N, C-alpha and C positions, 0 to 999 in steps of 0.2 A: 503494499500498500504504501503510495507517495504522500507525502505531507509538503503542505502549501507555506511558503516563509514571504511574509509581505514586509517591505521596509520602505517608509516615506524618503522620498528627497525632492528637491526641488524641480521644476521641470527643465532646467537649464541644463543641471547633472544628469540626469536621466538622459536627454536628448545626445549629450558629449558622450555619455559611456555608451548609449544605442550607436552611435555613429563610428567612434573608436571599435566596438566588438566586430559590429558590421566589416570594417574593412581587414577585420582580422580573419574574417567568416566565421564569427560566432554571434551566438544573437545573445542579449545581456542576461538571460537565465542559464545558457551552458557556462558563462564567465563565472557567473555566480557558484555554479556548482564546481568548479574548477576549484578557486579560491578555497571553497568548502572543504574538498578533496586534499589540494596541498598544505589544508590548515592541519589535517588528521595525518596526514601523512610525515609532516615537520614536527607535528606536536606542539604547534603554534604557531604564531601570523607568519606566512611565509614570507615577508619582508621586513627591514627595519622598522621600528616604532621607536621614536624617540622625542625627547623632549627641545627645547630652545634649540633645533636646528632649521637654520634658514637657507635652504638650498640654493632660492633666487639668488640670496647675497652673495653666497659661496660662487655661483656662476659668473655672477656681473666682476666680482675680484679678481678669478682667474681670465674674463674676458678683457677687462682693465689692465691685467698684468702682461697680456699677450700681447696687448695692442701696442703697449710702452717698451714693445721689443724684449719681453722677457722670453725666455727660454722655459721649456719643459722638457723632462729628460725622454729620450725614447726608452722604447719597447728594450732594446739592447742594452743601454746603458742603467736602466733600471734592474734588469738580470744581471749584469755586471756588479753593481751594486749589493745586490741579495749573496752573489756567491762569494763576493767579498768578506760580506757581512758573518758569512758561514764559515770560510775560511780562518775568520780571526777567531770565531767561536773554539773550531778546531785546536788550533795553534793554541789558545787559552787553558785549553782543558790538558794539554800535552805537559 
């Protein structure tokens, strides 16, 4: 037997969600079922839930940094940094 879940959201949120899920080949009911299944599989919320995180501000800062000729490390540099950190850790244990 199937049960029904009713959630009240404003029209704009519902329309935006419907449009997004439709672009992914889903309807909103299927997307909600996917969220519930993922929650059960991960035994929690399947994404980060945090207080005081201003993602828009962080994105704006990163864009401003880049526009001011700031450079981000490449994936290769990041991997090199991780390998160096691992090597330093190994050397400290010896």
